[in-house]
C-alpha positions as CSV (number, residue, x, y, z in Angstrom):
1,X,105.7,131.6,-10.1
2,X,106.5,128.3,-8.6
3,X,108.9,129.4,-5.9
4,X,107.7,127.7,-2.7
5,X,109.9,129.9,-0.4
6,X,108.2,133.1,-1.7
7,X,104.7,131.6,-1.4
8,X,105.5,130.4,2.1
9,X,106.8,133.7,3.3
10,X,103.9,135.6,1.8
11,X,101.4,133.3,3.5
12,X,103.1,133.8,6.8
13,X,103.1,137.6,6.4
14,X,99.4,137.5,5.5
15,X,98.6,135.3,8.5
16,X,100.4,137.7,10.9
17,X,98.6,140.7,9.4
18,X,95.2,139.0,9.8
19,X,95.9,138.0,13.4
20,X,97.1,141.5,14.2
21,X,94.0,143.0,12.6
22,X,91.7,140.8,14.8
23,X,93.8,141.2,18.0
24,X,94.6,144.9,18.0
25,X,91.2,146.3,19.1
26,X,91.0,143.8,22.0
27,X,94.5,144.6,23.1
28,X,93.9,148.4,23.0
29,X,90.7,148.0,25.0
30,X,91.7,145.5,27.6
31,X,95.4,146.2,28.1
32,X,95.7,149.9,27.4
33,X,92.2,150.9,28.6
34,X,91.4,152.8,25.5
35,X,87.9,153.4,24.3
36,X,87.5,151.6,21.0
37,X,85.7,154.5,19.3
38,X,88.4,156.9,20.4
39,X,91.2,154.6,19.3
40,X,89.9,153.9,15.8
41,X,92.6,156.0,14.3
42,X,95.3,154.1,16.2
43,X,93.9,150.8,14.9
44,X,93.9,152.1,11.3
45,X,97.5,153.5,11.5
46,X,99.4,150.2,10.8
47,X,97.2,149.5,7.7
48,X,97.6,153.1,6.4
49,X,101.4,152.6,6.8
50,X,101.2,149.3,5.0
51,X,99.3,150.9,2.1
52,X,102.0,153.7,1.9
53,X,104.9,151.2,2.1
54,X,103.3,149.1,-0.6
55,X,103.3,152.0,-3.0
56,X,106.9,152.8,-2.2
57,X,107.9,149.1,-2.6
58,X,106.1,148.9,-5.9
59,X,107.9,152.0,-7.3
60,X,111.2,150.7,-6.0
61,X,110.6,147.3,-7.6
62,X,109.8,148.9,-10.9
63,X,113.1,150.9,-10.8
64,X,115.1,147.8,-9.9
65,X,113.6,145.8,-12.7
66,X,114.3,148.6,-15.1
67,X,117.9,148.5,-14.0
68,X,118.1,144.9,-15.0
69,X,117.5,143.0,-11.7
70,X,115.9,139.6,-12.0
71,X,112.3,139.5,-11.0
72,X,113.0,136.7,-8.4
73,X,115.8,138.8,-6.8
74,X,113.5,141.8,-6.5
75,X,110.8,139.7,-4.9
76,X,113.2,138.2,-2.5
77,X,114.5,141.7,-1.5
78,X,111.0,143.1,-1.0
79,X,110.0,140.1,1.2
80,X,113.2,140.5,3.2
81,X,112.6,144.2,3.8
82,X,108.9,143.7,4.7
83,X,109.6,140.9,7.1
C-alpha cells in the first residue's frame, strides 16, 4: 500500500483521536464542571461509537469488495465517510 494520500489522512485521523482522548477529561472537568469519576461514561462514549462504526465500516467494505469495487476505491470511500 504505497498511497501517500491514504497514509496521510489516516495519520491525521489518528492524531485527532489521540488529542481528543487526552483533552476530553480536562474539558469536561474544567469547562463543564463535571466530576471526572461521574463522567467516565461520557468520556468512553466516543470510543464506543468508534468501535461500533469500525465494525459497520468493515462489513460494508467487505460487501463492496465482493461486488467488484477496487480496494483503493473502498479505502478512499471509508476515509471520506470517517473524516
